[in-house]
C-alpha positions as CSV (number, residue, x, y, z in Angstrom):
1,M,34.5,-29.4,7.8
2,A,31.5,-27.0,8.1
3,K,33.4,-24.4,6.1
4,N,34.1,-26.9,3.3
5,R,30.5,-28.0,3.3
6,A,29.4,-24.4,3.0
7,N,31.8,-23.8,0.1
8,R,30.6,-26.8,-1.7
9,Q,26.9,-25.7,-1.3
10,F,27.8,-22.3,-2.6
11,W,29.5,-23.6,-5.7
12,E,26.7,-26.1,-6.3
13,S,24.1,-23.4,-6.1
14,G,26.2,-21.1,-8.3
15,G,26.6,-23.9,-10.9
16,L,22.8,-24.6,-10.9
17,N,22.2,-20.8,-11.4
18,N,24.4,-20.8,-14.4
19,R,22.9,-23.9,-15.9
20,T,19.4,-22.6,-15.4
21,Y,20.3,-19.3,-17.0
22,R,21.9,-21.1,-19.9
23,Q,18.9,-23.3,-20.4
24,Y,16.6,-20.3,-20.9
25,F,19.1,-18.4,-23.0
26,D,19.5,-21.4,-25.4
27,R,15.7,-21.9,-25.6
28,L,15.1,-18.3,-26.5
29,T,18.0,-18.2,-28.9
30,E,16.6,-21.2,-30.8
31,L,13.2,-19.6,-31.0
32,S,14.7,-16.3,-32.2
33,I,16.7,-17.8,-35.1
34,S,13.9,-20.1,-36.3
35,M,11.1,-17.5,-36.6
36,F,11.8,-16.5,-40.2
37,D,10.9,-18.4,-43.4
38,W,13.3,-17.6,-46.1
39,K,12.2,-18.5,-49.7
40,N,14.2,-19.1,-52.8
41,L,17.6,-18.7,-51.1
42,P,20.5,-20.1,-53.1
43,P,21.5,-23.6,-51.8
44,N,24.9,-22.4,-50.6
45,V,23.4,-19.9,-48.1
46,D,23.1,-21.5,-44.7
47,V,19.9,-20.1,-43.1
48,R,20.8,-21.2,-39.6
49,Y,24.2,-19.5,-39.8
50,L,22.7,-16.4,-41.4
51,E,20.1,-16.0,-38.6
52,L,22.6,-16.8,-35.9
53,R,24.8,-13.9,-37.2
54,L,21.9,-11.6,-37.3
55,F,21.0,-12.6,-33.7
56,Q,24.5,-12.3,-32.3
57,D,26.0,-9.5,-34.5
58,G,23.0,-7.6,-35.7
59,Q,24.1,-7.9,-39.3
60,A,25.4,-10.2,-42.0
61,V,26.6,-9.7,-45.6
62,F,25.2,-11.4,-48.8
63,F,27.5,-11.6,-51.8
64,K,28.7,-13.9,-54.6
65,D,32.0,-15.8,-54.6
66,N,32.4,-18.6,-57.1
67,D,35.6,-19.7,-55.4
68,L,33.5,-21.0,-52.5
69,S,31.4,-23.2,-54.8
70,K,32.0,-25.1,-58.1
71,D,28.5,-24.1,-59.4
72,E,27.4,-20.7,-60.7
73,N,25.3,-20.1,-57.6
74,G,28.2,-19.2,-55.4
75,F,26.1,-17.0,-53.1
76,V,26.9,-16.9,-49.4
77,G,25.7,-15.1,-46.3
78,L,28.5,-14.6,-43.8
79,R,29.6,-12.6,-40.8
80,C,30.2,-8.9,-41.6
81,V,32.5,-6.2,-40.1
82,P,31.9,-2.7,-41.4
83,G,34.9,-0.8,-42.7
84,G,35.8,2.4,-44.5
85,K,33.5,5.4,-45.0
86,F,29.7,5.6,-44.5
87,D,27.2,6.9,-46.9
88,V,24.6,9.6,-46.0
89,Y,22.4,7.0,-44.4
90,G,25.0,5.5,-42.2
91,V,25.6,2.3,-44.3
92,P,29.3,1.4,-44.6
93,T,30.6,1.6,-48.2
94,K,33.2,-1.0,-47.4
95,R,32.7,-4.2,-45.5
96,R,34.6,-7.4,-44.9
97,A,33.2,-10.9,-44.8
98,Y,34.5,-13.6,-42.4
99,G,34.0,-17.4,-42.3
100,Y,34.5,-19.9,-39.5
101,N,37.5,-21.4,-41.4
102,G,39.4,-18.2,-41.7
103,Y,38.0,-17.1,-45.0
104,Q,38.0,-13.4,-45.6
105,K,36.9,-11.2,-48.4
106,D,36.8,-7.4,-48.8
107,L,33.6,-6.1,-50.3
108,D,31.8,-2.9,-51.1
109,R,28.2,-1.7,-51.8
110,E,28.6,-2.5,-55.5
111,N,29.0,-6.3,-55.0
112,S,27.3,-7.1,-51.7
113,V,24.3,-6.3,-49.5
114,I,24.3,-5.9,-45.7
115,I,21.3,-7.7,-44.0
116,Y,20.4,-6.1,-40.7
117,N,18.7,-7.8,-37.8
118,N,16.3,-4.9,-37.2
119,L,15.8,-1.3,-38.1
120,L,18.0,-0.2,-35.2
121,R,20.7,-2.4,-36.8
122,K,21.4,-4.1,-33.4
123,N,21.5,-7.7,-32.3
124,S,18.9,-9.5,-30.2
125,V,21.3,-10.9,-27.6
126,L,20.8,-8.2,-25.0
127,D,17.1,-8.7,-24.9
128,V,17.3,-12.5,-24.7
129,E,19.9,-12.2,-22.0
130,M,17.6,-9.9,-19.9
131,F,14.6,-12.2,-20.3
132,S,16.8,-15.3,-19.5
133,K,18.1,-13.6,-16.3
134,R,14.6,-12.8,-15.1
135,L,13.4,-16.3,-15.8
136,Y,16.3,-18.1,-14.2
137,N,16.1,-15.9,-11.2
138,I,12.5,-16.6,-10.5
139,D,13.0,-20.3,-11.3
140,R,15.7,-20.5,-8.6
141,I,13.5,-18.6,-6.1
142,I,10.8,-21.2,-6.7
143,D,13.3,-24.0,-6.0
144,V,14.3,-22.3,-2.7
145,N,10.7,-21.7,-1.7
146,V,9.6,-25.3,-2.4
147,N,12.7,-26.6,-0.6
148,A,11.8,-24.4,2.4
149,Q,8.5,-26.3,2.8
150,K,10.4,-29.5,3.5
151,T,13.0,-28.2,6.0
152,P,11.8,-24.9,7.6
153,V,13.9,-25.5,10.7
154,L,16.7,-23.3,12.2
155,V,18.7,-25.0,14.9
156,L,20.7,-22.9,17.5
157,C,23.4,-24.7,19.4
158,D,26.9,-24.5,20.8
159,E,29.8,-25.1,18.5
160,N,30.6,-28.3,20.5
161,D,27.2,-29.8,19.6
162,R,27.3,-28.9,15.9
163,L,28.4,-32.4,14.8
164,S,25.7,-34.0,17.0
165,M,23.1,-31.7,15.4
166,L,24.3,-32.6,11.9
167,N,24.0,-36.3,12.7
168,L,20.5,-35.8,14.1
169,Y,19.5,-33.7,11.1
170,K,20.6,-36.5,8.8
171,Q,18.1,-38.8,10.5
172,Y,15.4,-36.1,10.3
173,D,16.1,-35.4,6.6
174,G,16.1,-39.2,6.0
175,N,12.6,-39.5,7.4
176,A,13.7,-41.7,10.3
177,P,10.7,-42.8,12.4
178,F,12.8,-42.4,15.6
179,I,15.7,-40.1,16.4
180,F,18.1,-41.2,19.1
181,G,20.5,-39.0,21.0
182,N,23.2,-39.5,23.7
183,R,22.3,-39.0,27.4
184,G,25.0,-36.3,27.5
185,L,23.3,-34.2,24.9
186,D,22.6,-30.8,26.3
187,V,19.0,-30.4,25.2
188,K,18.5,-27.2,27.2
189,G,21.3,-25.5,25.2
190,I,19.6,-26.3,21.9
191,T,16.9,-24.1,20.3
192,A,14.9,-25.0,17.3
193,L,13.1,-22.3,15.4
194,T,10.7,-22.9,12.5
195,T,11.2,-20.4,9.7
196,R,7.6,-20.6,8.7
197,A,8.5,-19.9,5.1
198,P,5.2,-19.1,3.2
199,Y,4.4,-21.1,0.1
200,V,4.4,-18.6,-2.7
201,S,5.6,-20.8,-5.5
202,A,2.2,-20.7,-7.2
203,E,2.2,-17.0,-7.5
204,L,5.9,-17.0,-8.6
205,Y,5.1,-19.6,-11.3
206,E,2.4,-17.4,-12.6
207,L,4.8,-14.5,-12.7
208,K,7.3,-16.6,-14.5
209,A,4.7,-17.5,-17.1
210,Q,4.1,-13.8,-17.6
211,Y,7.8,-13.2,-18.1
212,W,8.0,-16.1,-20.6
213,N,5.0,-14.7,-22.5
214,E,6.7,-11.3,-22.5
215,A,9.8,-12.8,-24.1
216,L,7.6,-14.6,-26.7
217,T,5.9,-11.3,-27.5
218,Y,9.2,-9.7,-28.1
219,L,10.2,-12.5,-30.4
220,G,6.9,-12.1,-32.3
221,I,5.6,-15.5,-31.2
222,S,1.9,-15.9,-30.6
223,N,0.9,-16.3,-27.0
224,V,-2.0,-15.6,-24.6
225,N,-0.7,-13.7,-21.6
226,I,-4.2,-13.1,-20.1
227,S,-5.0,-15.0,-16.9
228,K,-8.6,-15.9,-17.3
229,K,-10.4,-19.1,-16.4
230,E,-13.2,-18.6,-18.8
231,R,-12.9,-19.2,-22.5
232,L,-11.2,-16.4,-24.3
233,L,-13.2,-14.7,-27.1
234,T,-11.7,-14.1,-30.5
235,D,-11.6,-10.4,-30.0
236,E,-9.7,-10.8,-26.8
237,I,-7.1,-13.0,-28.5
238,K,-6.8,-10.6,-31.4
239,R,-6.2,-7.6,-29.1
240,N,-3.6,-9.6,-27.2
241,L,-1.9,-10.5,-30.5
242,G,-1.5,-6.9,-31.4
243,G,1.7,-6.6,-29.4
244,V,3.0,-9.9,-30.9
245,I,2.4,-8.7,-34.5
246,S,3.9,-5.2,-33.9
247,S,7.0,-6.8,-32.4
248,R,7.6,-8.5,-35.8
249,Y,7.7,-5.4,-37.9
250,S,11.2,-4.1,-37.2
251,R,13.1,-7.4,-37.8
252,L,10.9,-8.5,-40.7
253,V,11.1,-5.1,-42.5
254,A,14.9,-5.0,-42.1
255,R,15.2,-8.4,-43.8
256,Q,12.7,-7.6,-46.5
257,Q,14.6,-4.4,-47.4
258,A,17.7,-6.5,-47.8
259,C,15.8,-9.0,-50.0
260,K,14.8,-6.2,-52.4
261,K,18.4,-4.9,-52.6
262,I,19.7,-8.5,-53.2
263,N,17.1,-9.2,-55.9
264,K,17.9,-6.0,-57.7
265,M,21.7,-6.5,-57.5
266,F,21.9,-10.2,-58.4
267,G,18.7,-10.9,-60.3
268,L,17.4,-13.3,-57.7
269,N,13.9,-13.7,-56.3
270,I,14.4,-14.4,-52.6
271,W,12.0,-13.3,-49.9
272,V,11.3,-13.7,-46.2
273,E,8.2,-13.9,-44.0
274,Y,7.5,-14.8,-40.4
275,R,6.5,-18.4,-39.8
276,E,2.8,-18.6,-39.2
277,D,2.1,-20.1,-35.8
278,Y,-1.5,-19.1,-35.2
279,D,-4.8,-19.6,-37.1
280,V,-7.4,-17.0,-36.2
281,D,-10.0,-18.4,-38.5
282,F,-10.1,-21.6,-36.5
283,D,-11.0,-19.7,-33.4
284,E,-13.5,-17.6,-35.2
285,D,-15.3,-20.8,-36.4
286,A,-15.2,-22.1,-32.9
287,E,-16.7,-18.9,-31.5
288,E,-19.5,-19.0,-34.0
289,E,-20.3,-22.6,-33.1
290,Q,-20.2,-21.6,-29.4
291,S,-22.6,-18.7,-30.1
292,E,-25.0,-21.0,-32.0
293,D,-25.0,-23.4,-29.1
294,D,-25.6,-20.6,-26.6
295,Y,-28.5,-19.4,-28.8
296,M,-30.1,-22.8,-28.9
297,L,-29.7,-23.2,-25.2
298,N,-31.5,-19.9,-24.6
299,E,-34.3,-20.9,-26.9
300,E,-34.8,-24.1,-24.9
301,V,-34.9,-22.2,-21.6
302,I,-37.5,-19.7,-23.0
303,K,-39.7,-22.5,-24.2
304,S,-39.5,-24.3,-20.9
305,E,-40.6,-21.2,-19.1
């Protein structure tokens, strides 16, 4: 019975670990594939699918196939598998496009353009997996530490008294005002030790916030990873955003290079930019107002003296 209970607890804990990891992985994936604002894309190009392919595969292929659409704008962006020889810059001269429904089409550099996820031509899955693992791990540690504050008790007893101890613990865990035991209970043979687990969840939560901000910085999403109780100055925010902005370059430049090639090959006018998520001007105005208030306050203090 005790063995079955231990097995059940093990699998429940393992299942919660997996769900927590998946939760962070899905959240970071959603953020990653929604960071870019594509402009003037043909209506047949699914932006969500295009970004998902770049996120998972590190590349996608843009081409025209009127058989996939009845109108003249039969442009699509699909999964791409390189094939054939490479040119002097390592770009495959042959490539094959794949669709979810089994669609396949052989292409080359004369009728298609490969869109890369970044300048390394790699996906973002590995980085998101690593951040998700760190976040889920510290989340579960917090859960264990918080739970240890409720039941920091270790009971040592004979195997014959284990069932009695389990029944007594159920009363303890259920906040019973009185706990009753049989007269034959060998109290002398029972030892209860308090584990005295320290409460470190606050520090762990701060560390988790730093991990989360680090993940946002990698994705190019504005965040403030400075632990400071006072109001942050605009210069401090700008310096902190330097890492965020620099993280955008590789993925943004790779997409913009592809846009230039697509526009030249097909006569289109598509472009891509990062979605703006932070307004520095607002904070500059706020800082100026704060400076004026501080100046007026100092003037009043001087006059009063």
